[in-house]
N, C-alpha and C positions, 0 to 999 in steps of 0.2 A: 174083471174087477172094475168097479165104478170109480171114475175119476172125480175127485173133489177139489176143483180148482176154480177160483173166481174168474180167471181169465177165460176159461172155457165157457163159463156161464155168461160172461159178457158177450162173447162172440155169438153164442146161441141166441142171446137176447137181441142182438143186432140182426141176425139172419132170419129169425122166425117172422118178424114183421114184413120182411121182403116177400116171403111166401104168403103171408096174410094179405099184402097189397095185391099180389097177383090173383089171389082167391077173390078178393073184393072186385077186382076188375072183371074177372071171368064171370062171376055170378051176377053182378049188377050192371056192368057197362060193356058187355061184349058186343053191342051193336055198333060201337065206334072203334076206330083204330087206336092202338095203345099210344102212339105219338100224339094224336089229337087229345086223348084223355090226359096225358101228362102236360100238354100245353094249357089245357083248361085248368088244371090244378095250379100251374104256375101263375095264372092270371087271377085266380080266386083263392086266396089263402084260407078263407073260411071253409070252402069245400075241401081243400087240402087237409085242414085240421080234422074234418069229419072222417075222411078216408083213412088218415093216419090213426085216428082213434079206433076205428074198426080193425085196422091192421095189427095194432099192438095187442089185441085180444089173443092172438096166437101165442104170446109169451106165457099165457096161463099153462099151456101144455108142458113146456120144459120146466117151468117153475115148480108146478106141483109134482112132476115126475121126480125131480131131484130132492124136493122138500120131503116127500114121503119116503124116500130112500135114505134119508138122513145125510145127504150130501149138501150140507148147509152152505159151504163156501160157493158151490156152483149155483145154488138157488140165489145166493146173495148177488152173484154176478148178473144173473138174469134180471133180478129186481133193480139193480143199478142201471142197466141198459133201459129198462122200462121207465125209470124215473127220468132219464135223459130224454126219452121220447115224449114223456108227459110235459117236460119243460119246453120242448120244441113245439108241441101242440099249443101250449099257452101263448108262446111267442107268435105263432101263426094266427091264432084267433084274436088276440087282443093288441098286439104291438104293430105288426106289419100290416 
């Protein structure tokens, strides 16, 4: 049975970009250690915003999965987590 729970969607919406971040690191920046990559992102908020933007694309997978199965509350939770990440990206890019 398919769970239709906004909290489940929010947790999935937070965890999927973590896997997206690791995917971006492995595909684009595997030549440097992970610690050095993270330190570089801490120093350059513009680059952090770019990497985070690529990472949240992984939220499309759970969003459309639950949306197509009519689990609207779960899809809404994924969307709300995505909106929070988008606000963080805007803060990183233009405020900090």
